C-alpha positions in Angstrom: 0.0 0.0 0.0 1.4 3.3 -1.1 1.1 6.6 0.8 0.3 9.7 -1.2 3.0 12.4 -0.8 0.4 15.1 -1.3 -1.1 14.4 2.1 2.2 15.0 3.9 3.4 18.5 5.0 7.0 19.3 4.0 9.4 19.4 6.9 10.4 23.0 6.1 6.9 24.3 6.3 6.4 22.8 9.8 9.7 24.3 11.0 8.7 27.8 9.8 5.3 27.6 11.5 7.2 27.0 14.8 10.0 29.6 14.3 7.9 32.6 13.2 5.9 32.9 16.4 9.0 32.4 18.5 10.7 35.3 16.6 7.8 37.6 17.1 7.7 36.7 20.8 11.4 37.5 21.1 11.2 40.8 19.3 8.2 41.8 21.5 10.2 40.9 24.6 13.2 42.9 23.5 11.2 46.1 22.9 8.9 45.9 25.9 11.5 44.8 28.4 14.8 46.3 27.2 16.5 46.3 30.6 16.3 42.6 31.0 18.4 42.2 27.9 20.6 45.2 28.7 19.6 46.8 25.3 18.7 50.2 26.8 22.1 50.6 28.4 23.8 49.9 25.1 21.7 52.5 23.3 22.4 55.0 26.1 26.1 54.4 25.8 26.1 54.8 22.1 24.1 58.1 22.3 26.4 59.4 25.0 29.4 58.7 22.7 27.7 60.4 19.7 28.3 64.1 19.1 25.6 66.4 20.4 24.7 67.5 16.9 24.2 63.9 15.8 21.8 63.3 18.7 19.9 66.4 17.9 19.6 65.4 14.3 18.5 61.9 15.3 15.7 63.0 17.6 14.7 66.1 15.5 15.0 68.6 18.4 17.6 69.5 21.0 18.0 72.9 22.5 21.4 74.5 22.1 22.8 75.9 25.3 24.0 79.4 24.7 26.6 80.7 27.1 25.4 84.0 28.6 27.4 87.2 28.1 27.8 87.5 31.9 26.3 86.4 35.2 24.7 89.0 37.5 23.4 88.6 41.1 20.9 91.3 42.1 20.5 91.4 45.9 17.3 93.3 46.9 17.9 94.6 50.4 14.6 94.5 52.2 13.0 93.6 55.6 11.7 90.2 56.7 8.2 91.7 57.3 7.9 93.1 53.7 6.0 90.0 52.4 3.7 91.9 50.1 6.6 94.0 48.5 8.6 90.9 47.9 5.8 89.2 46.1 5.2 92.3 44.0 8.9 92.4 43.0 8.8 88.7 42.2 5.8 89.3 39.9 7.5 92.1 38.1 10.8 90.2 37.5 9.0 87.0 36.6 8.2 88.7 33.3 11.8 88.6 32.0 12.1 89.7 28.4 12.8 86.7 26.0 16.2 86.2 24.7 18.0 88.0 27.6 21.7 87.8 26.8 22.8 87.6 30.4 22.1 85.2 33.3 20.5 87.3 36.0 19.4 86.0 39.5 17.3 88.2 41.8 17.5 87.4 45.5 16.0 89.1 48.6 18.5 89.9 51.3 17.8 90.7 55.0 19.3 90.0 58.4 18.3 87.4 61.1 14.7 86.6 61.7 13.4 87.9 65.1 9.9 86.5 65.5 8.0 83.2 65.2 5.8 84.7 62.5 8.9 85.6 60.4 10.4 82.1 60.9 7.3 80.4 59.6 6.4 82.7 56.8 9.9 83.2 55.5 10.5 79.5 55.6 7.4 79.0 53.4 8.7 81.6 51.0 12.1 79.8 50.8 10.4 76.5 50.2 8.2 78.0 47.4 10.6 80.4 45.7 14.2 79.7 47.0 15.2 83.3 46.4 16.1 84.6 49.9 19.5 85.2 51.5 19.5 85.6 55.3 22.6 87.4 56.7 24.0 86.8 60.1 23.4 90.3 61.4 20.8 92.4 63.2 18.3 94.2 60.9 19.5 97.7 60.5 20.0 100.7 58.3 23.4 102.4 58.2 24.9 100.0 60.7 26.6 97.5 58.4 23.9 95.6 56.5 25.4 96.5 53.1 28.9 95.4 54.3 27.5 92.1 55.6 25.8 91.5 52.3 28.9 92.0 50.1 31.4 90.4 52.6 29.3 87.3 53.0 28.9 86.4 49.4 32.3 84.9 48.6 32.1 82.3 51.4 28.3 81.8 50.9 28.7 81.1 47.1 32.0 79.3 47.2 30.6 75.8 47.2 28.1 76.5 44.4 30.8 77.9 42.1 33.0 74.8 42.0 36.1 77.0 42.5 35.3 79.5 39.8 33.5 82.8 39.9 29.8 82.3 40.6 29.0 85.7 39.1 30.8 88.4 37.1 28.9 91.2 38.8 27.0 91.7 42.0 24.3 94.4 42.5 23.0 95.9 45.7 19.4 97.2 45.1 16.7 98.9 47.1 13.2 97.2 47.0 11.7 100.5 45.8 13.7 100.4 42.5 12.7 98.8 39.2 15.4 97.7 36.8 14.6 97.0 33.2 16.6 93.8 32.8 17.0 94.0 29.1 18.3 97.6 29.3 20.5 96.7 32.2 22.0 93.7 30.4 22.7 95.8 27.3 24.3 98.6 29.3 26.6 96.1 31.1 27.6 94.3 27.9 31.2 94.9 27.1 32.0 96.4 30.5 35.2 95.3 32.3 34.9 92.3 34.5 37.5 93.6 36.9 37.6 96.7 39.2 34.2 97.9 37.9 31.8 100.2 39.8 28.5 101.1 38.1 25.4 103.1 39.0 24.0 106.6 39.4 26.8 108.8 40.5 26.5 111.4 43.4 27.3 114.2 43.3 25.9 114.7 39.8 26.4 117.6 37.5 24.5 120.8 37.9 23.4 120.3 41.5 24.9 121.5 44.8 25.5 118.8 47.4 27.1 118.8 50.8 30.7 117.7 50.8 31.2 113.9 50.6 34.2 111.8 51.6 34.3 110.5 48.0 31.9 110.3 45.0 29.7 107.2 45.2 26.8 105.5 43.5 23.3 106.0 45.0 21.6 103.2 46.9 18.9 102.7 44.3 21.1 100.1 42.8 24.8 99.8 41.9 27.0 97.1 40.6 30.5 95.8 41.7 32.6 93.4 39.7 33.2 90.1 41.5 36.8 90.9 42.4 35.6 94.0 44.3 33.2 91.9 46.2 36.1 89.6 47.2 38.2 92.7 48.1 35.4 94.0 50.4 35.2 90.7 52.2 39.0 90.7 52.9 39.5 94.5 53.4 40.3 96.0 56.7 39.2 99.4 55.3 35.7 98.1 54.7 35.6 96.2 58.0 36.6 99.2 60.0 34.1 101.6 58.3 30.6 100.1 58.5 28.6 102.7 60.4 27.1 105.6 58.5 25.3 106.1 55.2 26.1 102.8 53.8 26.1 103.5 50.0 28.3 106.5 50.6 30.7 104.3 52.6 31.0 101.9 49.7 32.3 104.8 47.6 34.7 105.8 50.4 36.0 102.2 50.7 36.9 102.0 47.1 38.5 105.5 47.1 40.6 104.7 50.2 41.6 101.4 48.7 42.4 102.7 45.3 39.7 100.5 43.8 36.9 101.0 41.3 39.0 102.5 38.6 36.5 101.4 36.0 33.8 103.8 37.0 30.5 104.0 35.1 28.0 106.7 36.0 24.7 106.1 34.2 23.5 109.7 34.3 19.9 110.1 33.1 19.3 106.4 32.5 19.0 105.8 36.2 16.9 108.3 38.2 14.2 108.9 40.9 10.5 108.8 40.0 9.3 112.3 39.6 6.0 113.1 41.4 3.6 115.7 40.1 4.8 118.3 42.6 8.5 117.6 42.5 11.2 119.6 40.6 13.4 118.2 37.9 17.1 117.8 38.6 20.0 115.6 37.6 18.7 112.5 39.5 14.9 113.1 39.2 13.1 113.6 36.0 10.3 112.3 33.7 10.4 108.7 32.4 12.7 108.4 29.5 12.9 105.8 26.6 16.5 104.8 27.5 15.7 104.1 31.1 17.7 101.4 32.9 16.3 102.0 36.4 13.6 104.0 38.3 13.8 104.6 42.0 11.5 105.9 44.8 8.6 103.5 43.9 7.8 103.3 47.6 4.0 103.2 47.6 2.2 100.5 45.7 -0.8 102.8 45.3 1.1 105.8 44.0 -0.8 107.6 41.3 0.5 106.9 37.8 1.8 109.9 35.9 -0.3 110.9 32.9 2.7 112.3 31.0 4.8 109.3 29.9 7.6 110.5 27.7 8.7 107.0 26.7 5.3 105.9 25.4 3.3 102.9 26.6 6.2 100.4 27.0 7.7 101.7 30.3 4.3 102.7 31.5 3.2 99.1 31.2 6.2 97.8 33.0 5.8 100.2 35.9 2.1 99.8 36.3 2.2 97.0 39.0 4.5 99.3 41.1 2.6 102.5 40.5 -1.1 101.9 39.7 -3.6 102.4 42.6 -5.6 99.4 43.7 -9.0 99.0 42.0 -11.8 100.2 44.2 -15.3 98.7 44.3 -18.5 100.8 44.4 -18.9 99.8 48.0 -15.4 101.2 48.8 -16.3 104.5 47.0 -19.5 104.7 49.0 -17.6 104.2 52.3 -15.1 106.8 51.2 -17.9 109.3 50.6 -19.3 108.6 54.0 -15.9 109.2 55.7 -15.4 112.4 53.8 -18.9 113.7 54.8 -18.3 112.8 58.4 -15.1 114.8 58.8 -16.3 118.0 57.1 -17.5 120.5 59.8 -21.2 121.3 59.4 -20.6 125.1 59.4 -19.0 124.9 55.9 -22.2 123.5 54.4 -20.5 122.1 51.3 -22.8 121.1 48.4 -23.1 117.3 48.4 -21.8 117.0 44.8 -18.5 118.6 46.0 -18.0 115.9 48.6 -18.8 112.9 46.3 -15.7 111.0 45.1 -15.0 110.9 41.4 -16.7 108.6 39.0 -15.6 105.0 39.7 -14.1 104.8 36.2 -11.8 107.7 37.1 -10.8 106.2 40.3 -9.6 102.9 38.8 
């Protein structure tokens, strides 16, 4: 009896039926569980060895890290209890202009905490923002706070710098000053990185001032190159002259020590905010297009000037610092009641003269 070959499966066909599912299972295992087969580590090693440009081309993206022109630390000297002011300054500087050529860090600086409330609230700020420097000193004005700030930085930042300079420049700034970061970066570009002192010079031209020990930069905000910060930390001159008008003392230290030869007074680009009833002089004038910094923004509800010489750009930047808080109709009603109550009855003012302005005008 003969067996028909047509009824038998070829050996090769049976083998393929067994091999193909096994291959699919193996491929699935490799891609779903790469660590078990050490595939992922090999790919990572290859990618690490490849040039950065090749990796970027491979994945289609890849940001290019651009080295900043310089690094600047802005230390805003303030008080532990100034919570609202710090939050306002954070808001303003969170809107950094895109494409800023410099690396700029803004930090708030004050002395030791003295109350349970400060310890709790400042600790929460640090956890949330990580932008506070607490000095080992007693909170003060004109008793060495500025000296403690500059002299503490070399040791404070030594570990973070890895042996190099953590910053090219360091600024001391008041919390009632607003710096336009793009204009500031542009004005510092190309300046020397050594022995450099930058700010609004006093005495300035055209004004009579009492005699000073030496010219100096006003406390609104001035910049020292990092080598001068290190010099202040090590200088007996600075250590022995810490009591008095602190910003004036900084100029005196540099003069006595023969430092700060690269002196840059910014003239009309840095100035005090000019109120409606204040006169114009070399350090106080109307807002200008080439502004680097504006000082004396002490009151959050200060009325915004109607005459803005630089157009809407600077006006918009300053609005959070200058604009009055919005008032509801209920607030205006209460204001009217208070005004009426304090006017002596013998004056018999017409009611319309006592009413506050239209709510639209008060906003």
